[in-house]
PQR file of N, CA, C, O and H, with PARSE charges and radii, in Angstrom:
ATOM      1  N   UNK A   1     108.347 115.132 117.607 -0.4000 1.5000
ATOM      2  CA  UNK A   1     108.096 115.612 116.186 -0.0000 2.0000
ATOM      3  C   UNK A   1     107.120 116.935 116.207  0.5500 1.7000
ATOM      4  O   UNK A   1     106.080 116.908 116.865 -0.5500 1.4000
ATOM      5  N   UNK A   2     107.439 117.882 115.588 -0.4000 1.5000
ATOM      6  CA  UNK A   2     106.610 119.158 115.596 -0.0000 2.0000
ATOM      7  C   UNK A   2     106.013 119.331 114.162  0.5500 1.7000
ATOM      8  O   UNK A   2     106.730 119.116 113.185 -0.5500 1.4000
ATOM      9  H   UNK A   2     108.284 117.904 115.053  0.4000 1.0000
ATOM     10  N   UNK A   3     104.842 119.677 114.036 -0.4000 1.5000
ATOM     11  CA  UNK A   3     104.291 119.901 112.723 -0.0000 2.0000
ATOM     12  C   UNK A   3     103.912 121.393 112.602  0.5500 1.7000
ATOM     13  O   UNK A   3     103.003 121.827 113.311 -0.5500 1.4000
ATOM     14  H   UNK A   3     104.259 119.852 114.830  0.4000 1.0000
ATOM     15  N   UNK A   4     104.545 122.174 111.764 -0.4000 1.5000
ATOM     16  CA  UNK A   4     104.281 123.591 111.663 -0.0000 2.0000
ATOM     17  C   UNK A   4     103.764 123.815 110.182  0.5500 1.7000
ATOM     18  O   UNK A   4     104.476 123.618 109.197 -0.5500 1.4000
ATOM     19  H   UNK A   4     105.283 121.822 111.189  0.4000 1.0000
ATOM     20  N   UNK A   5     102.491 124.234 110.130 -0.4000 1.5000
ATOM     21  CA  UNK A   5     101.777 124.639 108.949 -0.0000 2.0000
ATOM     22  C   UNK A   5     102.050 123.438 107.707  0.5500 1.7000
ATOM     23  O   UNK A   5     102.307 123.694 106.530 -0.5500 1.4000
ATOM     24  H   UNK A   5     101.913 124.394 110.930  0.4000 1.0000
ATOM     25  N   UNK A   6     101.939 122.296 108.221 -0.4000 1.5000
ATOM     26  CA  UNK A   6     102.064 121.090 107.199 -0.0000 2.0000
ATOM     27  C   UNK A   6     103.545 120.628 106.975  0.5500 1.7000
ATOM     28  O   UNK A   6     103.834 119.716 106.202 -0.5500 1.4000
ATOM     29  H   UNK A   6     101.730 122.089 109.177  0.4000 1.0000
ATOM     30  N   UNK A   7     104.387 121.274 107.654 -0.4000 1.5000
ATOM     31  CA  UNK A   7     105.805 120.840 107.491 -0.0000 2.0000
ATOM     32  C   UNK A   7     106.185 120.137 108.692  0.5500 1.7000
ATOM     33  O   UNK A   7     105.740 120.556 109.760 -0.5500 1.4000
ATOM     34  H   UNK A   7     104.152 122.015 108.283  0.4000 1.0000
ATOM     35  N   UNK A   8     106.984 119.073 108.675 -0.4000 1.5000
ATOM     36  CA  UNK A   8     107.314 118.331 109.867 -0.0000 2.0000
ATOM     37  C   UNK A   8     108.875 118.813 110.174  0.5500 1.7000
ATOM     38  O   UNK A   8     109.723 118.879 109.285 -0.5500 1.4000
ATOM     39  H   UNK A   8     107.345 118.732 107.808  0.4000 1.0000
ATOM     40  N   UNK A   9     109.105 119.113 111.450 -0.4000 1.5000
ATOM     41  CA  UNK A   9     110.454 119.340 111.858 -0.0000 2.0000
ATOM     42  C   UNK A   9     110.885 118.303 112.693  0.5500 1.7000
ATOM     43  O   UNK A   9     110.209 118.008 113.679 -0.5500 1.4000
ATOM     44  H   UNK A   9     108.416 119.060 112.173  0.4000 1.0000
ATOM     45  N   UNK A  10     111.891 117.730 112.435 -0.4000 1.5000
ATOM     46  CA  UNK A  10     112.476 116.549 113.320 -0.0000 2.0000
ATOM     47  C   UNK A  10     113.831 116.894 113.879  0.5500 1.7000
ATOM     48  O   UNK A  10     114.644 117.579 113.258 -0.5500 1.4000
ATOM     49  H   UNK A  10     112.440 117.969 111.634  0.4000 1.0000
ATOM     50  N   UNK A  11     114.030 116.414 115.021 -0.4000 1.5000
ATOM     51  CA  UNK A  11     115.363 116.436 115.711 -0.0000 2.0000
ATOM     52  C   UNK A  11     116.374 115.370 115.008  0.5500 1.7000
ATOM     53  O   UNK A  11     115.942 114.381 114.415 -0.5500 1.4000
ATOM     54  H   UNK A  11     113.370 115.857 115.525  0.4000 1.0000
ATOM     55  N   UNK A  12     117.652 115.641 115.121 -0.4000 1.5000
ATOM     56  CA  UNK A  12     118.651 114.640 114.473 -0.0000 2.0000
ATOM     57  C   UNK A  12     118.435 113.264 114.918  0.5500 1.7000
ATOM     58  O   UNK A  12     118.289 112.945 116.098 -0.5500 1.4000
ATOM     59  H   UNK A  12     118.003 116.444 115.603  0.4000 1.0000
ATOM     60  N   UNK A  13     118.421 112.481 113.944 -0.4000 1.5000
ATOM     61  CA  UNK A  13     118.322 110.954 114.180 -0.0000 2.0000
ATOM     62  C   UNK A  13     116.881 110.514 114.405  0.5500 1.7000
ATOM     63  O   UNK A  13     116.664 109.319 114.603 -0.5500 1.4000
ATOM     64  H   UNK A  13     118.540 112.741 112.985  0.4000 1.0000
ATOM     65  N   UNK A  14     115.860 111.409 114.390 -0.4000 1.5000
ATOM     66  CA  UNK A  14     114.551 110.930 114.504 -0.0000 2.0000
ATOM     67  C   UNK A  14     114.045 110.291 113.309  0.5500 1.7000
ATOM     68  O   UNK A  14     113.329 109.303 113.469 -0.5500 1.4000
ATOM     69  H   UNK A  14     116.035 112.380 114.229  0.4000 1.0000
ATOM     70  N   UNK A  15     114.311 110.709 112.089 -0.4000 1.5000
ATOM     71  CA  UNK A  15     113.862 109.997 110.865 -0.0000 2.0000
ATOM     72  C   UNK A  15     114.338 108.713 110.774  0.5500 1.7000
ATOM     73  O   UNK A  15     113.570 107.805 110.453 -0.5500 1.4000
ATOM     74  H   UNK A  15     114.893 111.512 111.959  0.4000 1.0000
ATOM     75  N   UNK A  16     115.703 108.472 111.052 -0.4000 1.5000
ATOM     76  CA  UNK A  16     116.291 107.159 111.065 -0.0000 2.0000
ATOM     77  C   UNK A  16     115.718 106.273 112.080  0.5500 1.7000
ATOM     78  O   UNK A  16     115.659 105.073 111.811 -0.5500 1.4000
ATOM     79  H   UNK A  16     116.327 109.209 111.312  0.4000 1.0000
ATOM     80  N   UNK A  17     115.289 106.693 113.204 -0.4000 1.5000
ATOM     81  CA  UNK A  17     114.730 105.989 114.126 -0.0000 2.0000
ATOM     82  C   UNK A  17     113.142 105.491 113.736  0.5500 1.7000
ATOM     83  O   UNK A  17     112.671 104.396 114.043 -0.5500 1.4000
ATOM     84  H   UNK A  17     115.336 107.667 113.423  0.4000 1.0000
ATOM     85  N   UNK A  18     112.568 106.366 113.124 -0.4000 1.5000
ATOM     86  CA  UNK A  18     111.163 106.129 112.646 -0.0000 2.0000
ATOM     87  C   UNK A  18     111.244 105.107 111.441  0.5500 1.7000
ATOM     88  O   UNK A  18     110.332 104.302 111.255 -0.5500 1.4000
ATOM     89  H   UNK A  18     112.950 107.256 112.875  0.4000 1.0000
ATOM     90  N   UNK A  19     112.310 105.158 110.665 -0.4000 1.5000
ATOM     91  CA  UNK A  19     112.483 104.216 109.523 -0.0000 2.0000
ATOM     92  C   UNK A  19     112.759 102.813 110.086  0.5500 1.7000
ATOM     93  O   UNK A  19     112.212 101.803 109.644 -0.5500 1.4000
ATOM     94  H   UNK A  19     113.052 105.812 110.816  0.4000 1.0000
ATOM     95  N   UNK A  20     113.661 102.823 111.107 -0.4000 1.5000
ATOM     96  CA  UNK A  20     114.023 101.515 111.629 -0.0000 2.0000
ATOM     97  C   UNK A  20     112.760 100.884 112.336  0.5500 1.7000
ATOM     98  O   UNK A  20     112.594  99.670 112.210 -0.5500 1.4000
ATOM     99  H   UNK A  20     114.105 103.643 111.466  0.4000 1.0000
ATOM    100  N   UNK A  21     111.884 101.606 113.051 -0.4000 1.5000
ATOM    101  CA  UNK A  21     110.693 101.073 113.615 -0.0000 2.0000
ATOM    102  C   UNK A  21     109.742 100.507 112.419  0.5500 1.7000
ATOM    103  O   UNK A  21     109.082  99.477 112.552 -0.5500 1.4000
ATOM    104  H   UNK A  21     112.018 102.591 113.153  0.4000 1.0000
ATOM    105  N   UNK A  22     109.749 101.239 111.325 -0.4000 1.5000
ATOM    106  CA  UNK A  22     108.900 100.841 110.203 -0.0000 2.0000
ATOM    107  C   UNK A  22     109.488  99.455 109.608  0.5500 1.7000
ATOM    108  O   UNK A  22     108.767  98.492 109.349 -0.5500 1.4000
ATOM    109  H   UNK A  22     110.285 102.076 111.217  0.4000 1.0000
ATOM    110  N   UNK A  23     110.713  99.478 109.448 -0.4000 1.5000
ATOM    111  CA  UNK A  23     111.339  98.225 108.973 -0.0000 2.0000
ATOM    112  C   UNK A  23     111.117  96.965 109.864  0.5500 1.7000
ATOM    113  O   UNK A  23     110.821  95.879 109.365 -0.5500 1.4000
ATOM    114  H   UNK A  23     111.298 100.261 109.659  0.4000 1.0000
ATOM    115  N   UNK A  24     111.270  97.150 111.169 -0.4000 1.5000
ATOM    116  CA  UNK A  24     111.097  96.048 112.074 -0.0000 2.0000
ATOM    117  C   UNK A  24     109.575  95.686 112.124  0.5500 1.7000
ATOM    118  O   UNK A  24     109.248  94.544 112.447 -0.5500 1.4000
ATOM    119  H   UNK A  24     111.510  98.032 111.575  0.4000 1.0000
ATOM    120  N   UNK A  25     108.726  96.543 111.842 -0.4000 1.5000
ATOM    121  CA  UNK A  25     107.286  96.435 111.922 -0.0000 2.0000
ATOM    122  C   UNK A  25     106.784  95.737 110.548  0.5500 1.7000
ATOM    123  O   UNK A  25     105.871  94.913 110.603 -0.5500 1.4000
ATOM    124  H   UNK A  25     108.992  97.471 111.580  0.4000 1.0000
ATOM    125  N   UNK A  26     107.359  96.059 109.381 -0.4000 1.5000
ATOM    126  CA  UNK A  26     106.857  95.788 108.059 -0.0000 2.0000
ATOM    127  C   UNK A  26     107.613  94.621 107.353  0.5500 1.7000
ATOM    128  O   UNK A  26     107.015  93.837 106.617 -0.5500 1.4000
ATOM    129  H   UNK A  26     108.100  96.729 109.336  0.4000 1.0000
ATOM    130  N   UNK A  27     109.005  94.531 107.613 -0.4000 1.5000
ATOM    131  CA  UNK A  27     109.665  93.594 106.850 -0.0000 2.0000
ATOM    132  C   UNK A  27     109.548  92.161 107.314  0.5500 1.7000
ATOM    133  O   UNK A  27     109.239  91.910 108.479 -0.5500 1.4000
ATOM    134  H   UNK A  27     109.492  95.168 108.210  0.4000 1.0000
ATOM    135  N   UNK A  28     109.794  91.204 106.413 -0.4000 1.5000
ATOM    136  CA  UNK A  28     109.812  89.839 106.762 -0.0000 2.0000
ATOM    137  C   UNK A  28     111.269  89.392 107.143  0.5500 1.7000
ATOM    138  O   UNK A  28     112.226  89.649 106.414 -0.5500 1.4000
ATOM    139  H   UNK A  28     110.046  91.408 105.467  0.4000 1.0000
ATOM    140  N   UNK A  29     111.369  88.780 108.201 -0.4000 1.5000
ATOM    141  CA  UNK A  29     112.705  88.267 108.659 -0.0000 2.0000
ATOM    142  C   UNK A  29     113.291  87.279 107.716  0.5500 1.7000
ATOM    143  O   UNK A  29     112.592  86.720 106.871 -0.5500 1.4000
ATOM    144  H   UNK A  29     110.591  88.571 108.794  0.4000 1.0000
ATOM    145  N   UNK A  30     114.643  87.043 107.856 -0.4000 1.5000
ATOM    146  CA  UNK A  30     115.131  86.034 106.850 -0.0000 2.0000
ATOM    147  C   UNK A  30     114.702  84.631 107.314  0.5500 1.7000
ATOM    148  O   UNK A  30     114.539  83.778 106.442 -0.5500 1.4000
ATOM    149  H   UNK A  30     115.211  87.498 108.543  0.4000 1.0000
ATOM    150  N   UNK A  31     114.504  84.311 108.611 -0.4000 1.5000
ATOM    151  CA  UNK A  31     114.053  83.040 108.969 -0.0000 2.0000
ATOM    152  C   UNK A  31     112.698  82.708 108.415  0.5500 1.7000
ATOM    153  O   UNK A  31     112.424  81.566 108.047 -0.5500 1.4000
ATOM    154  H   UNK A  31     114.636  85.004 109.320  0.4000 1.0000
ATOM    155  N   UNK A  32     111.868  83.686 108.358 -0.4000 1.5000
ATOM    156  CA  UNK A  32     110.442  83.540 107.860 -0.0000 2.0000
ATOM    157  C   UNK A  32     110.479  83.255 106.299  0.5500 1.7000
ATOM    158  O   UNK A  32     109.688  82.497 105.739 -0.5500 1.4000
ATOM    159  H   UNK A  32     112.091  84.613 108.657  0.4000 1.0000
ATOM    160  N   UNK A  33     111.508  83.962 105.659 -0.4000 1.5000
ATOM    161  CA  UNK A  33     111.585  83.856 104.163 -0.0000 2.0000
ATOM    162  C   UNK A  33     112.029  82.330 103.915  0.5500 1.7000
ATOM    163  O   UNK A  33     111.561  81.656 102.997 -0.5500 1.4000
ATOM    164  H   UNK A  33     112.151  84.578 106.115  0.4000 1.0000
ATOM    165  N   UNK A  34     112.955  81.874 104.805 -0.4000 1.5000
ATOM    166  CA  UNK A  34     113.336  80.508 104.613 -0.0000 2.0000
ATOM    167  C   UNK A  34     112.322  79.525 104.820  0.5500 1.7000
ATOM    168  O   UNK A  34     112.308  78.516 104.115 -0.5500 1.4000
ATOM    169  H   UNK A  34     113.336  82.421 105.551  0.4000 1.0000
ATOM    170  N   UNK A  35     111.454  79.719 105.730 -0.4000 1.5000
ATOM    171  CA  UNK A  35     110.377  78.802 105.866 -0.0000 2.0000
ATOM    172  C   UNK A  35     109.350  78.857 104.835  0.5500 1.7000
ATOM    173  O   UNK A  35     108.711  77.853 104.521 -0.5500 1.4000
ATOM    174  H   UNK A  35     111.466  80.539 106.302  0.4000 1.0000
ATOM    175  N   UNK A  36     109.156  80.100 104.250 -0.4000 1.5000
ATOM    176  CA  UNK A  36     108.130  80.357 103.086 -0.0000 2.0000
ATOM    177  C   UNK A  36     108.866  79.647 101.893  0.5500 1.7000
ATOM    178  O   UNK A  36     108.183  78.941 101.152 -0.5500 1.4000
ATOM    179  H   UNK A  36     109.675  80.916 104.505  0.4000 1.0000
ATOM    180  N   UNK A  37     110.193  79.783 101.661 -0.4000 1.5000
ATOM    181  CA  UNK A  37     110.817  79.149 100.580 -0.0000 2.0000
ATOM    182  C   UNK A  37     110.661  77.533 100.577  0.5500 1.7000
ATOM    183  O   UNK A  37     110.353  76.880  99.580 -0.5500 1.4000
ATOM    184  H   UNK A  37     110.748  80.357 102.264  0.4000 1.0000
ATOM    185  N   UNK A  38     110.912  77.031 101.791 -0.4000 1.5000
ATOM    186  CA  UNK A  38     110.809  75.673 101.979 -0.0000 2.0000
ATOM    187  C   UNK A  38     109.387  75.158 101.816  0.5500 1.7000
ATOM    188  O   UNK A  38     109.265  74.065 101.261 -0.5500 1.4000
ATOM    189  H   UNK A  38     111.163  77.561 102.601  0.4000 1.0000
ATOM    190  N   UNK A  39     108.373  75.751 102.195 -0.4000 1.5000
ATOM    191  CA  UNK A  39     107.014  75.329 102.034 -0.0000 2.0000
ATOM    192  C   UNK A  39     106.744  75.474 100.539  0.5500 1.7000
ATOM    193  O   UNK A  39     106.144  74.562  99.969 -0.5500 1.4000
ATOM    194  H   UNK A  39     108.471  76.639 102.645  0.4000 1.0000
ATOM    195  N   UNK A  40     107.099  76.436  99.934 -0.4000 1.5000
ATOM    196  CA  UNK A  40     106.905  76.665  98.315 -0.0000 2.0000
ATOM    197  C   UNK A  40     107.596  75.499  97.609  0.5500 1.7000
ATOM    198  O   UNK A  40     107.042  74.956  96.652 -0.5500 1.4000
ATOM    199  H   UNK A  40     107.586  77.176 100.397  0.4000 1.0000
ATOM    200  N   UNK A  41     108.846  75.079  98.074 -0.4000 1.5000
ATOM    201  CA  UNK A  41     109.535  74.061  97.450 -0.0000 2.0000
ATOM    202  C   UNK A  41     108.746  72.781  97.611  0.5500 1.7000
ATOM    203  O   UNK A  41     108.608  72.012  96.659 -0.5500 1.4000
ATOM    204  H   UNK A  41     109.295  75.520  98.851  0.4000 1.0000
ATOM    205  N   UNK A  42     108.203  72.531  98.862 -0.4000 1.5000
ATOM    206  CA  UNK A  42     107.398  71.324  99.222 -0.0000 2.0000
ATOM    207  C   UNK A  42     106.186  71.134  98.288  0.5500 1.7000
ATOM    208  O   UNK A  42     105.855  70.021  97.879 -0.5500 1.4000
ATOM    209  H   UNK A  42     108.316  73.156  99.635  0.4000 1.0000
ATOM    210  N   UNK A  43     105.559  72.241  97.978 -0.4000 1.5000
ATOM    211  CA  UNK A  43     104.464  72.189  97.077 -0.0000 2.0000
ATOM    212  C   UNK A  43     104.777  72.393  95.661  0.5500 1.7000
ATOM    213  O   UNK A  43     103.864  72.530  94.847 -0.5500 1.4000
ATOM    214  H   UNK A  43     105.828  73.145  98.309  0.4000 1.0000
ATOM    215  N   UNK A  44     106.183  72.427  95.264 -0.4000 1.5000
ATOM    216  CA  UNK A  44     106.593  72.621  94.005 -0.0000 2.0000
ATOM    217  C   UNK A  44     106.196  74.040  93.318  0.5500 1.7000
ATOM    218  O   UNK A  44     105.972  74.151  92.112 -0.5500 1.4000
ATOM    219  H   UNK A  44     106.925  72.316  95.925  0.4000 1.0000
ATOM    220  N   UNK A  45     106.143  75.024  94.178 -0.4000 1.5000
ATOM    221  CA  UNK A  45     105.870  76.274  93.668 -0.0000 2.0000
ATOM    222  C   UNK A  45     106.923  77.431  93.639  0.5500 1.7000
ATOM    223  O   UNK A  45     106.724  78.610  93.345 -0.5500 1.4000
ATOM    224  H   UNK A  45     106.324  74.934  95.157  0.4000 1.0000
ATOM    225  N   UNK A  46     108.134  76.798  94.028 -0.4000 1.5000
ATOM    226  CA  UNK A  46     109.173  77.790  94.148 -0.0000 2.0000
ATOM    227  C   UNK A  46     109.703  78.339  92.851  0.5500 1.7000
ATOM    228  O   UNK A  46     110.171  79.477  92.855 -0.5500 1.4000
ATOM    229  H   UNK A  46     108.295  75.840  94.267  0.4000 1.0000
ATOM    230  N   UNK A  47     109.668  77.567  91.639 -0.4000 1.5000
ATOM    231  CA  UNK A  47     110.000  78.175  90.329 -0.0000 2.0000
ATOM    232  C   UNK A  47     108.893  79.109  89.849  0.5500 1.7000
ATOM    233  O   UNK A  47     109.210  80.117  89.218 -0.5500 1.4000
ATOM    234  H   UNK A  47     109.287  76.642  91.636  0.4000 1.0000
ATOM    235  N   UNK A  48     107.607  78.835  90.112 -0.4000 1.5000
ATOM    236  CA  UNK A  48     106.468  79.496  89.704 -0.0000 2.0000
ATOM    237  C   UNK A  48     106.458  80.911  90.498  0.5500 1.7000
ATOM    238  O   UNK A  48     106.121  81.949  89.929 -0.5500 1.4000
ATOM    239  H   UNK A  48     107.349  78.016  90.625  0.4000 1.0000
ATOM    240  N   UNK A  49     106.834  80.869  91.788 -0.4000 1.5000
ATOM    241  CA  UNK A  49     106.833  82.068  92.516 -0.0000 2.0000
ATOM    242  C   UNK A  49     108.194  82.691  92.494  0.5500 1.7000
ATOM    243  O   UNK A  49     108.357  83.691  93.193 -0.5500 1.4000
ATOM    244  H   UNK A  49     107.108  80.025  92.249  0.4000 1.0000
ATOM    245  N   UNK A  50     109.223  82.220  91.760 -0.4000 1.5000
ATOM    246  CA  UNK A  50     110.502  82.897  91.591 -0.0000 2.0000
ATOM    247  C   UNK A  50     111.149  82.940  92.953  0.5500 1.7000
ATOM    248  O   UNK A  50     111.682  83.972  93.360 -0.5500 1.4000
ATOM    249  H   UNK A  50     109.091  81.408  91.191  0.4000 1.0000
ATOM    250  N   UNK A  51     111.109  81.846  93.653 -0.4000 1.5000
ATOM    251  CA  UNK A  51     111.702  81.746  95.030 -0.0000 2.0000
ATOM    252  C   UNK A  51     112.892  80.766  94.956  0.5500 1.7000
ATOM    253  O   UNK A  51     113.564  80.571  95.969 -0.5500 1.4000
ATOM    254  H   UNK A  51     110.675  81.007  93.323  0.4000 1.0000
ATOM    255  N   UNK A  52     113.171  80.156  93.822 -0.4000 1.5000
ATOM    256  CA  UNK A  52     114.362  79.118  93.815 -0.0000 2.0000
ATOM    257  C   UNK A  52     115.642  79.787  93.876  0.5500 1.7000
ATOM    258  O   UNK A  52     116.683  79.130  93.880 -0.5500 1.4000
ATOM    259  H   UNK A  52     112.625  80.314  92.999  0.4000 1.0000
TER
END
């Protein structure tokens, strides 16, 4: 990535690669969401948290 006077110049596919890295780093996996839903249901919080 090259930065020229405040503007970023990217090669083809670089933005997509950076977005994929961000998604992998920041998003919660489906298995984790399942565990959170089960735990919320166990404590009867699923409807209050809109996880039902």
